[in-house]
C-alpha positions in Angstrom: -201.5 51.3 -19.5 -203.9 51.5 -22.2 -202.8 50.6 -25.9 -204.4 50.3 -29.2 -203.6 47.6 -31.5 -204.2 48.2 -35.0 -202.5 46.9 -38.5 -203.1 46.6 -42.2 -204.0 50.2 -42.9 -202.8 50.2 -46.7 -202.8 53.9 -47.3 -202.8 54.2 -50.7 -204.6 51.6 -51.8 -206.7 51.5 -55.2 -209.5 49.2 -55.3 -210.7 48.4 -58.6 -209.8 51.8 -60.1 -211.4 53.2 -57.2 -209.0 55.2 -54.7 -209.6 54.7 -50.8 -208.4 57.9 -49.6 -211.7 59.3 -48.7 -212.5 56.2 -46.4 -208.8 55.9 -45.0 -209.3 59.8 -44.2 -212.6 58.9 -41.9 -210.7 55.8 -40.0 -207.9 58.3 -39.0 -209.6 60.9 -38.0 -211.9 58.5 -35.7 -208.6 57.0 -34.6 -207.6 59.8 -33.6 -211.1 60.6 -31.6 -210.9 57.2 -29.6 -207.0 58.4 -28.5 -208.7 61.1 -26.7 -212.0 59.0 -25.4 -209.9 56.2 -24.1 -207.1 58.3 -22.5 -204.5 56.0 -24.9 -201.0 56.1 -24.0 -199.9 53.9 -27.4 -200.8 53.0 -30.7 -199.2 50.0 -32.3 -199.3 49.6 -36.0 -198.6 46.0 -36.8 -197.3 46.6 -40.1 -198.6 47.7 -43.7 -198.8 51.1 -43.3 -199.0 51.4 -47.0 -200.6 49.2 -49.9 -197.3 49.3 -52.0 -193.4 50.0 -51.8 -194.4 53.1 -53.9 -197.4 54.9 -52.3 -198.8 57.7 -53.7 -197.9 61.2 -52.6 -201.5 61.6 -50.9 -201.0 58.2 -48.9 -197.6 59.7 -47.6 -199.1 63.0 -46.8 -202.3 61.0 -44.7 -199.5 59.2 -42.7 -197.6 62.5 -41.8 -200.7 64.3 -41.0 -202.0 61.9 -38.6 -198.8 61.7 -37.1 -198.3 65.5 -36.7 -202.2 65.4 -35.0 -201.3 62.6 -33.0 -199.0 65.5 -31.0 -201.9 66.8 -28.8 -202.4 63.8 -27.0 -199.1 62.8 -25.4 -199.7 59.3 -27.2 -196.9 57.2 -28.2 -197.0 55.9 -31.8 -195.1 52.5 -32.7 -194.9 51.8 -36.3 -193.7 48.6 -37.6 -193.1 47.9 -41.7 -195.1 45.0 -43.2 -194.7 43.1 -46.6 -196.1 45.6 -48.3 -194.0 48.4 -47.0 -190.9 49.8 -48.3 -187.8 49.2 -45.6 -186.3 52.6 -47.2 -189.1 54.7 -47.5 -190.1 54.5 -44.1 -186.4 54.4 -43.0 -186.0 57.9 -44.4 -188.3 59.5 -41.9 -187.2 57.6 -38.5 -184.9 60.2 -37.2 -187.0 63.0 -37.7 -190.1 61.1 -36.5 -187.8 60.1 -33.1 -188.4 63.8 -32.0 -192.5 63.1 -32.5 -192.7 60.4 -30.1 -193.0 58.0 -33.1 -191.1 55.0 -33.3 -190.4 53.6 -36.7 -189.6 49.9 -36.7 -188.5 48.8 -40.1 -186.2 45.9 -40.2 -184.9 42.9 -37.5 -181.2 43.6 -35.9 -179.8 40.3 -36.1 -179.6 38.9 -32.6 -177.0 36.8 -31.5 -177.5 34.3 -33.9 -174.2 33.7 -35.7 -172.6 37.6 -35.0 -172.6 37.6 -31.3 -174.8 39.8 -28.8 -176.2 43.2 -30.1 -174.6 46.4 -28.8 -176.5 48.7 -26.6 -177.2 51.0 -29.9 -178.9 48.2 -31.8 -180.5 46.6 -29.3 -182.4 49.7 -28.5 -184.3 49.8 -31.8 -186.1 46.5 -30.9 -186.4 46.7 -27.1 -187.7 50.3 -25.6 -189.9 51.4 -23.0 -193.0 53.1 -23.5 -194.3 55.7 -21.2 -197.5 56.7 -20.2 -199.0 60.2 -20.5 -196.9 61.6 -17.5 -193.6 60.3 -18.7 -193.5 57.1 -16.4 -192.2 53.7 -17.7 -195.3 51.4 -18.1 -194.2 48.8 -20.6 -191.2 46.9 -22.6 -191.8 46.6 -26.0 -190.3 43.9 -28.1 -190.9 45.6 -31.7 -190.6 42.8 -34.5 -191.4 43.7 -38.2 -191.5 41.5 -40.9 -188.5 39.2 -40.9 -187.0 38.8 -44.4 -184.9 35.4 -44.3 -181.4 37.4 -44.7 -182.0 39.1 -41.8 -181.7 36.3 -39.6 -180.2 33.2 -41.6 -177.7 32.6 -43.7 -177.7 29.8 -46.6 -175.8 26.9 -46.3 -175.0 24.5 -49.1 -176.7 21.0 -49.2 -179.4 22.3 -47.2 -182.8 20.5 -48.4 -186.0 22.8 -48.3 -187.1 21.0 -45.1 -183.8 21.8 -43.6 -184.3 25.6 -44.6 -188.1 25.8 -43.2 -186.6 24.6 -40.0 -183.5 26.6 -39.8 -185.4 29.5 -40.7 -188.2 29.0 -38.1 -185.6 28.0 -35.6 -183.9 31.4 -36.6 -186.8 33.5 -35.9 -187.9 31.8 -32.6 -184.4 32.5 -31.4 -184.7 36.1 -32.5 -188.3 36.2 -30.2 -186.7 34.7 -27.3 -183.3 36.3 -27.5 -184.9 39.9 -27.6 -187.6 38.7 -24.9 -184.8 37.6 -22.4 -183.2 41.5 -23.0 -186.7 42.9 -22.4 -187.2 40.9 -19.7 -183.8 42.1 -18.2 -185.1 45.5 -18.2 -188.4 44.5 -16.7 -186.6 43.2 -13.9 -184.1 46.2 -13.0 -187.3 48.7 -13.4 -189.4 46.3 -10.8 -186.1 46.0 -8.7 -185.4 50.0 -8.8 -189.4 51.0 -8.5 -190.8 48.3 -7.1 -193.6 48.2 -9.9 -194.0 45.2 -12.4 -194.3 46.3 -15.9 -195.7 43.9 -18.9 -193.8 42.9 -22.1 -195.2 43.4 -25.5 -194.0 42.0 -28.5 -195.2 42.3 -32.4 -194.6 40.6 -35.8 -196.1 40.6 -39.3 -196.3 37.2 -40.2 -198.8 34.0 -40.9 -199.4 32.1 -37.4 -200.5 28.5 -37.1 -203.8 28.8 -35.2 -205.5 31.6 -37.3 -208.7 30.4 -39.3 -207.8 29.8 -43.2 -210.3 30.9 -45.2 -209.5 34.4 -44.0 -205.9 34.4 -44.5 -206.8 33.3 -48.1 -208.6 37.0 -48.5 -208.3 38.3 -51.8 -206.5 41.4 -50.3 -204.3 39.1 -48.4 -201.0 38.6 -50.4 -198.8 35.6 -49.1 -196.0 36.5 -47.1 -194.1 33.6 -47.1 -190.9 34.0 -45.2 -188.2 31.9 -47.4 -189.6 28.4 -47.2 -191.6 28.9 -44.0 -195.5 29.2 -44.7 -196.4 29.4 -41.1 -194.9 30.4 -37.2 -196.5 28.2 -34.5 -197.8 29.9 -31.8 -195.9 27.6 -29.5 -192.4 29.3 -30.7 -193.5 32.8 -29.5 -191.6 33.7 -26.2 -193.8 34.3 -23.0 -194.6 38.0 -23.5 -197.3 39.6 -21.5 -199.4 40.6 -25.2 -198.2 39.9 -28.8 -200.2 42.1 -31.2 -199.8 40.9 -34.8 -200.6 41.9 -38.2 -201.1 40.4 -41.7 -204.7 38.5 -41.4 -206.8 41.1 -42.1 -209.7 39.5 -39.3 -209.4 40.1 -36.0 -209.0 36.7 -34.1 -206.9 35.1 -31.8 -203.9 32.8 -32.3 -204.3 29.0 -31.0 -207.1 30.5 -28.5 -204.7 32.6 -27.0 -205.8 35.6 -25.4 -202.8 37.5 -25.5 -201.8 36.6 -28.9 -204.1 38.8 -31.2 -204.3 39.8 -34.8 -206.6 42.9 -35.0 -207.5 43.1 -38.7 -207.4 45.7 -41.2 -209.4 49.0 -40.1 -211.6 49.0 -43.3 -212.6 46.5 -45.9 -209.7 45.5 -48.2 -211.6 42.9 -50.5 -215.4 41.9 -51.1 -214.0 38.8 -49.3 -214.2 41.0 -46.0 -217.3 42.9 -46.8 -219.2 41.3 -44.1 -216.8 41.5 -41.2 -216.9 43.8 -38.4 -213.9 45.9 -38.7 -212.0 46.9 -35.5 -209.1 48.1 -33.8 -208.5 46.2 -30.2 -207.9 48.3 -27.0 -205.7 46.7 -24.7 -205.6 47.6 -21.1 -202.7 46.1 -18.4 -202.8 46.2 -14.8 -200.1 45.6 -12.3 -197.9 44.8 -14.9 -200.2 42.2 -16.3 -202.8 41.9 -19.5 -206.0 42.6 -17.9 -208.6 43.3 -20.6 -208.7 43.3 -24.7 -211.4 45.2 -25.7 -212.8 45.1 -29.6 -213.6 48.8 -30.8 -215.5 48.8 -34.1 -214.8 50.7 -36.4 -217.4 52.4 -38.6 -218.4 51.7 -42.2 -217.3 54.2 -44.3 -217.9 52.4 -47.9 -220.2 49.9 -48.2 -219.4 46.4 -50.2 -222.0 43.8 -51.4 -221.6 40.5 -52.9 -224.2 39.9 -55.0 -224.6 36.2 -55.9 -227.0 35.4 -58.5 -228.1 33.9 -61.9 -228.6 35.9 -64.8 -232.0 35.7 -64.9 -232.2 36.7 -61.4 -230.2 39.4 -61.7 -232.5 42.8 -61.7 -234.5 40.7 -58.6 -231.0 40.4 -56.9 -229.9 44.0 -57.2 -233.3 45.2 -56.1 -232.7 43.4 -52.9 -228.9 44.7 -52.5 -231.0 48.4 -53.2 -233.1 47.7 -50.2 -230.4 46.7 -47.5 -228.2 49.3 -49.0 -231.3 52.0 -48.0 -231.6 50.2 -44.7 -228.0 50.7 -43.7 -228.0 54.4 -44.8 -230.5 55.2 -42.5 -229.4 53.1 -39.7 -225.5 54.3 -39.7 -226.0 57.9 -41.2 -224.2 57.4 -44.2 -224.3 60.4 -46.9 -227.4 60.2 -49.2 -225.5 60.6 -52.1 -223.4 57.5 -51.6 -223.0 54.5 -53.6 -222.5 50.6 -52.9 -219.8 49.0 -54.4 -221.0 45.7 -56.1 -219.0 42.4 -56.7 -221.4 40.4 -58.6 -220.9 36.3 -59.2 -223.1 34.6 -62.0 -223.5 31.0 -61.6 -223.3 30.5 -64.8 -221.0 32.1 -67.7 -223.1 31.8 -71.0 -223.9 35.5 -71.1 -221.0 36.9 -69.5 -220.5 38.8 -72.9 -223.0 41.2 -72.8 -223.7 40.8 -68.9 -221.7 44.4 -68.0 -224.4 46.3 -70.2 -227.1 44.0 -68.9 -226.3 45.2 -65.3 -225.5 49.0 -66.4 -229.3 49.2 -67.9 -230.8 47.9 -64.3 -228.6 49.8 -62.0 -228.9 53.3 -64.2 -231.3 54.7 -61.7 -229.6 52.7 -58.4 -227.2 54.5 -55.8 -225.4 50.9 -56.8 -221.8 51.1 -58.7 -220.7 47.5 -60.0 -217.0 46.9 -59.6 -216.8 43.8 -60.7 -218.5 41.1 -62.4 -217.3 37.4 -62.6 -218.5 34.0 -62.9 -219.1 32.1 -59.6 -216.3 29.9 -58.0 -218.4 26.5 -58.8 -218.4 27.8 -62.5 -214.9 28.5 -62.5 -214.2 25.2 -61.4 -216.2 23.6 -64.1 -214.4 25.5 -66.5 -210.8 24.5 -65.4 -212.3 20.9 -65.4 -213.1 21.3 -69.2 -209.7 22.7 -69.6 -207.9 19.7 -67.7 -209.4 17.4 -69.8 -208.6 18.9 -72.9 -204.9 19.4 -71.6 -204.6 15.2 -71.3 -204.9 15.5 -75.5 -202.2 15.7 -77.6 -202.1 18.5 -80.2 -202.4 15.7 -83.1 -206.2 15.2 -81.4 -207.0 18.3 -81.6 -207.9 20.5 -84.6 -205.9 23.9 -84.9 -209.5 25.7 -83.6 -209.7 23.5 -80.7 -206.2 24.7 -79.7 -206.9 28.4 -80.0 -210.4 28.0 -78.4 -208.9 26.3 -75.3 -206.2 28.7 -75.2 -208.6 31.4 -74.7 -210.7 29.8 -72.4 -207.8 29.9 -70.0 -208.3 33.5 -69.9 -210.7 35.5 -67.7 -213.0 37.9 -70.1 -215.0 39.8 -67.5 -215.0 43.6 -68.4 -216.1 45.2 -71.8 -212.7 45.9 -72.6 -211.9 42.7 -72.3 -215.1 41.3 -74.3 -213.8 43.6 -77.1 -210.4 42.0 -77.2 -211.6 38.3 -77.4 -214.1 39.2 -80.3 -211.5 41.0 -81.8 -208.9 38.0 -81.1 -211.5 35.6 -82.6 -212.0 37.8 -86.3 -208.2 37.4 -86.6 -207.9 33.6 -85.7 -210.9 33.0 -88.3 -209.3 35.1 -91.2 -205.8 33.7 -90.5 -207.7 30.0 -90.6 -209.1 31.1 -93.9 -205.8 31.9 -95.0 -204.0 29.3 -93.8 -206.9 26.6 -95.4 -206.5 28.4 -98.7 -202.4 28.1 -98.5 -203.4 24.2 -97.9 -205.5 23.6 -100.8 -202.9 25.5 -103.2 -200.3 22.9 -101.6 -202.4 19.6 -102.5 -203.3 20.9 -106.0 -199.6 22.0 -107.2 -198.5 18.5 -105.5 -201.3 16.6 -107.4 -200.1 18.4 -110.7 -196.9 17.2 -110.1 -197.9 14.0 -109.6 -199.7 13.7 -112.6 -197.0 15.3 -114.8 -194.5 12.9 -113.7 -197.3 9.8 -114.1 -197.7 11.0 -117.7 -194.0 10.9 -118.2 -193.7 7.6 -117.2 -195.8 6.1 -120.3 -193.7 8.0 -122.9 -191.9 6.0 -125.4 -188.5 4.7 -124.6 -186.9 6.5 -127.8 -188.3 10.0 -126.4 -187.1 9.1 -122.8 -183.7 8.7 -124.4 -184.0 11.8 -126.5 -185.2 14.0 -123.3 -183.0 12.5 -120.9 -180.6 15.9 -120.3 -184.5 17.9 -120.4 -185.8 15.3 -118.4 -183.1 15.4 -115.1 -183.2 19.1 -115.4 -187.1 19.3 -115.0 -186.8 16.9 -112.2 -184.0 19.2 -110.6 -186.8 21.9 -110.9 -189.6 20.1 -109.5 -187.7 19.1 -106.1 -186.5 22.5 -105.5 -190.3 23.3 -106.4 -191.4 20.7 -103.3 -189.1 22.1 -100.6 -190.6 25.0 -100.1 -194.1 23.7 -100.2 -193.2 20.8 -97.9 -191.9 23.3 -95.6 -194.9 25.6 -95.9 -197.2 22.3 -94.7 -195.1 21.8 -91.8 -195.1 25.6 -90.6 -198.8 25.2 -91.2 -199.0 22.4 -88.7 -196.5 24.0 -86.3 -199.2 26.7 -86.1 -200.9 24.6 -83.4 -197.9 25.5 -80.8 -197.2 29.1 -81.9 -200.8 30.7 -82.5 -201.7 32.9 -79.2 -204.0 35.7 -78.3 -201.0 38.1 -78.1 -199.1 36.5 -81.2 -202.7 37.4 -83.3 -202.7 40.6 -81.4 -199.8 41.9 -82.7 -200.0 40.5 -86.5 -202.1 43.6 -87.6 -203.9 41.3 -90.2 
């Protein structure tokens, strides 16, 4: 028996405003070709069919079109929901797709954790046989999609964070073990009846201990920590013959185990993955046991390049990238009108304000399209360190301008639109600062004038004081009434350090 293990298609993804529809369509056509060439019995998609829970209509059409085109090959399709997928959306077509040799598993059915054993109807949704192209049983599936905490545990009062993590890990492990035992019973019964051993294949969509941390932190891999469970230990998996996992976008073994595998995504879903060879795994079983796992490399349908350079060396770096891309075009027979997508990292951020314009001028006649311009990680860290030092200062130690500049520095100003917004906010703040300064001067002058008046009144003769006692009292009341709004106005000026933000400035319409 041969199966193809794939995952993390992310149909419908928009990549910095660019659709990946063409790449996905080419991949699906390529995958159908591999099914025919290698005589594949089943395809397992281990989660994240779509990029969002509300995929665009073209992505859903692409998904259903692939299922329809697969029917001519007598190949079974097992689709598992991932953390990006909508349970409701995938579930709505379960019944229809079941008649097209397609199993869609959207959520786990609570096992004998608290309610007792599963009934036969519930059990067969997660434990079921696979058949070859002749209709013979060739494997038993333990199909487990992305696990949500509410599917396997119930909260208990008084539990600590550590207790919750331990109970969740144990509940997921128990669920795997329970389904494996049910699959084991079916496999043993079939072997006793037919005299043929069949393998047990399990699935999962999670982060397992033993994977490369660098890969799991790819920009395109969103954390799917299940409750407080950050990673599932490889030792907690059942002793299945093969465990097909999804979520991590780079193909790799788990804890150096040949039978526990991530297949990775079929296309590069972030610039972090640009240098990875994308693949699907062709898994072969002989005599009921795993015999071979072969990498089938997926062609690159859209080249991505990360360019790390300085402002001074930018033009030379783009020329080098162009040469590399042209060589790749010739070697891989890529379309001549294709443009490579670039992510440019600059080792300093002093000239980011006009960098986009400069890049556009250099690359105007090149088949290169710049999707992202940013400071390099070290530059961002240096900037963050500066901000951290400023955070240790109190508001009394900082001027109003320093507070505002610090707030602006916490944001990323990369695109032309963002840079223009920063310039507009700076201008608005400068105008506001002038206005506040004038108010302070007026308040100070008015206060000094009142003080001089009071001193002149104190040097008048005692007779004049007695004659004007009543009018003096009235004037004093009027003076006190005028001081109160002046003091309040000064206090509001001081508290501007806390209230002025880029958002409030932009909304003020000065």
